[in-house]
Each structure stands twice: as structure tokens, then as C-alpha cells.
C-alpha positions in Angstrom: 0.3 -0.5 -0.1 1.1 3.4 -0.5 1.0 6.4 1.3 -1.1 9.2 0.2 2.9 11.1 -0.2 4.0 8.8 -1.8 0.5 8.5 -4.6 1.3 12.6 -4.3 5.2 12.4 -6.1 4.2 9.1 -8.6 1.8 11.4 -10.1 4.0 14.3 -10.6 6.5 12.3 -11.9 3.4 11.1 -14.1 2.4 14.6 -14.8 6.6 15.5 -15.4 7.2 12.9 -17.2 4.1 13.2 -20.4 4.6 16.8 -20.4 8.4 15.5 -21.7 7.2 13.1 -23.9 4.7 16.0 -25.4 8.3 18.1 -25.5 9.4 15.1 -27.5 7.4 14.5 -29.9 7.0 17.9 -30.8 10.5 18.6 -30.8 10.9 15.6 -33.2 8.2 16.8 -35.5 9.7 19.8 -35.7 13.1 17.7 -36.9 11.7 16.1 -39.7 9.6 18.8 -41.4 12.8 19.9 -41.4 14.5 16.8 -43.0 11.7 17.3 -45.2 12.4 20.8 -46.1 16.4 19.9 -46.5 15.6 16.6 -48.5 12.8 19.3 -51.3 16.2 21.8 -51.3 18.7 18.8 -52.5 15.8 17.2 -55.1 15.8 14.2 -53.1 12.1 12.4 -52.7 10.8 9.1 -52.5 12.1 7.9 -55.2 15.6 8.8 -55.4 16.1 7.5 -52.1 15.1 3.6 -53.1 17.5 3.5 -56.7 20.1 4.9 -53.9 18.8 2.0 -51.9 19.0 -0.4 -54.6 21.9 0.6 -55.7 23.6 0.4 -53.0 21.8 -3.2 -52.0 22.9 -4.5 -55.5 26.6 -3.2 -55.3 26.7 -5.1 -52.0 25.3 -8.0 -53.2 28.1 -8.2 -56.4 30.4 -7.8 -53.9 29.4 -11.4 -52.1 31.6 -14.1 -52.7 28.5 -16.3 -53.7 27.4 -13.9 -56.4 31.1 -13.7 -57.7 31.4 -17.6 -57.9 27.9 -18.2 -59.5 28.7 -15.3 -61.9 32.1 -16.8 -63.2 30.2 -20.4 -63.1 27.7 -18.7 -65.6 29.8 -17.2 -67.5 32.1 -19.9 -68.4 28.4 -22.2 -68.9 27.6 -19.5 -71.3 31.2 -19.4 -72.9 30.8 -23.1 -73.4 27.3 -23.4 -74.9 28.3 -20.9 -77.2 30.7 -22.4 -78.5 29.1 -25.7 -78.5 26.6 -24.2 -80.9 29.2 -22.6 -82.8 30.6 -26.3 -83.5 27.1 -27.2 -84.0 26.1 -24.8 -86.6 29.3 -25.3 -88.7 29.2 -29.1 -88.6 25.0 -28.6 -90.1 26.8 -25.9 -92.5 29.8 -28.4 -94.0 26.7 -31.4 -94.1 24.8 -29.4 -96.0 27.5 -28.3 -98.6 28.7 -32.0 -98.7 25.3 -32.8 -99.9 24.7 -30.3 -102.1 28.1 -30.9 -103.5 27.0 -34.8 -103.8 26.6 -37.0 -106.3 23.1 -37.9 -105.7 21.6 -34.7 -105.0 23.6 -33.1 -108.7 21.9 -36.4 -110.1 18.0 -35.3 -108.0 18.5 -31.8 -109.2 20.0 -32.6 -112.8 16.2 -35.1 -113.0 14.0 -32.3 -111.2 15.3 -29.2 -113.7 14.8 -32.0 -116.9 11.6 -32.5 -115.1 10.5 -28.9 -114.9 11.7 -28.1 -118.1 9.6 -30.9 -119.8 6.9 -30.0 -117.6 6.9 -26.6 -119.0 7.4 -27.6 -122.6 4.5 -29.4 -122.1 2.2 -27.3 -120.5 2.8 -24.7 -122.9 5.6 -22.7 -121.9 7.1 -21.4 -125.4 10.5 -19.5 -123.5 12.8 -22.5 -123.8 16.1 -20.2 -122.6 16.2 -22.4 -119.3 16.5 -20.0 -116.3 17.8 -20.7 -112.8 15.8 -23.8 -111.2 13.9 -21.1 -109.4 12.9 -19.4 -112.2 11.6 -22.6 -113.5 10.3 -24.2 -110.5 8.2 -21.0 -109.9 7.2 -20.7 -113.8 6.1 -24.5 -113.9 3.9 -24.2 -110.5 2.5 -21.1 -112.1 1.4 -23.6 -114.7 -0.1 -25.9 -112.9 -2.1 -23.9 -111.1 -3.4 -22.0 -114.6 -4.2 -25.6 -115.7 -6.1 -26.7 -112.8 -7.9 -23.6 -112.7 -9.3 -23.5 -116.1 -9.5 -27.5 -116.7 -11.8 -26.8 -119.7 -8.9 -25.3 -121.5 -7.1 -28.6 -121.0 -9.5 -30.7 -122.3 -10.0 -28.4 -124.9 -5.9 -28.8 -125.6 -6.4 -33.0 -125.7 -8.9 -32.5 -127.6 -6.7 -30.5 -130.2 -4.0 -33.3 -129.6 -6.0 -36.0 -131.1 
């Protein structure tokens, strides 16, 4: 149990602490306003602070041993993968080149050209200039499309040939 005198002392101390807290809050509020004013004068805002914090955190992370080891490992893996893909691409290109220069492919290409020229002549192409493989193929496709579109024209040609 507290005596009346002790109660009065504690009440006085309580009032004094509440006054000090109020004063400290006012001082803190004034300092926060002053801080905002200074930041505004310096052109600092929340976004700039976030950028600075992020930059610092990113830099701190990059300097860690784990990051350096991971970066080095991934870099080496990337270099090896690039070299492997380059080798595969070179090998494929070489194989296609070898295949195109092979006697079998040359024979096939000649047969296709002969067939295309023959078809072109039969379809009614008067141009016997030959041309490149692509030109002949394109012209044959065009002629074939025309003959499919005009079925009656073909039957008339067949009658004329008889």
C-alpha cells in the first residue's frame, strides 16, 4: 500500500513524464519537418531514395563471394554453350555443303530440272531459255495453277492433240 505522500509524488512524476514526452514529440515533429525541407532543397524524394537504396543493395550483393562464384560459373557455362552451338552450326553447314556437292544430289537436281523443263514445255511454255532452277520451278507452279483453274482449257488441248 502506498501512502498519500507517495501517491502525490508518483502523480507529479507522471505529469512530468507526460510533459517531457509531449515536448519530445514536438521536437521530433519539428526535426522531421526540417528534414523534409532539406531533402526538397536537395531534390531528394522517395523515388530517389529507393533508387539509392537499391543501387547500394545491388552493389553489396555483387561483392559477395556467392555472387562472384555464381557469375563466374554462369559466364563459363555461357561461353561453353556458345562454342558448342557454333560447332554444331558449322558441322551442319558443312554437311549441307557436302550433301549439295554430292553426286546423288547433283543427279537429283538434274532430274528435277529436266522434269520441270519437260513440264514447262508440255504445259505450253514457249520460253525455252531455261533460267535458274528457282525461275523454272516458279514458272511451272504458275502454269500448273493455271491448268488446274482452267480444266476446260486442258480438255480442249487434249482434243486438239487427238
